[in-house]
Residue, then its C-alpha position, 0 to 999 in steps of 0.5 A: m770012841t772015848v779018848k782017855r789020854f792026850e797022847e791018843l789025840k791025832v792033833w797032839q801026835q801031829a804037833k809032836e811030829l812038828a816040834n821034832l821037825v822044828y828042833d831038827f832044823t833049828n840045830n842048823s848052823n845058820f838058824g842055830r846062830d840066831r839063838i833068839l829066833a831059834d829059841q822062839t821058834r822052838r818054844a812056839a812049836v812045843s807050845i802047840m803040843a803042850n797046850i793041847a795036853e794041858g787043856f786035855e788034863r784040865g777036865s772040862n770042855k770049856e778049859f780044853i777049848q781055851f787051851l786049844f785056842i792057845a795052841k792054835g795061836s801058837c801055830g800062827e806064831l810058829r808060821s810067822h817065825l818060819i816065814f822070817a827064818n825062810e827070808r833070812k835063808y836060815i831054813h832049807q826050802d823043803n823044811f820050810v814048806r813041810a813045817v808051814e804046811m804041817a802048822a797050817g794043817i794042825s791049825t785047821m785040825l784044832f779049829k775043827f776040834i774046837t768047833y766040835l767041842q763047842k757043839v757038844n755039851v756032854k761031859s766026857k769020861r775024862s771030865q767025870t774022872s777028873l771031877t771024881n778024883s778032885t773031890k776025894 
C-alpha cells in the first residue's frame, strides 16, 4: 500500500488526537493560568504532528527520517511537560495517564517507522512525484 498523503499515516492521526487532548486540558483553569507551561506543552504536542507532516512532504526518506526523529524528540518533551504539570496538580490524573501513554505509544510508533525507513532503500511514489514536480 502506497501512502499518498501524510493524513493517511496512523502515527500522524494519533499525534493529532494527542494534540487535541492536550489543547482540551490545557484550557483547564489551573493549567491555563500557567501560560508559559501551557504554551510549551501545546507547542510540543503540535510539533509531533507537524514534523511528521513536514518530513513526509520533503520527498526523501533521509529528510523524512530526520523529521520523524524531531517528532520523537517532541514526544519526550511533551511527556516531560506533562510530568511537571501533574506534579503541580494542573492536570487531572486520568488525562495525565492517557496523554503520557499516548505520547509514549507515538514515540514507539515513530521509532518503528524510522527503523523501517532506514532498512528500505527504495524510493516511494511520494519521492518520485516530488522530484518530478520540482524539476518542471
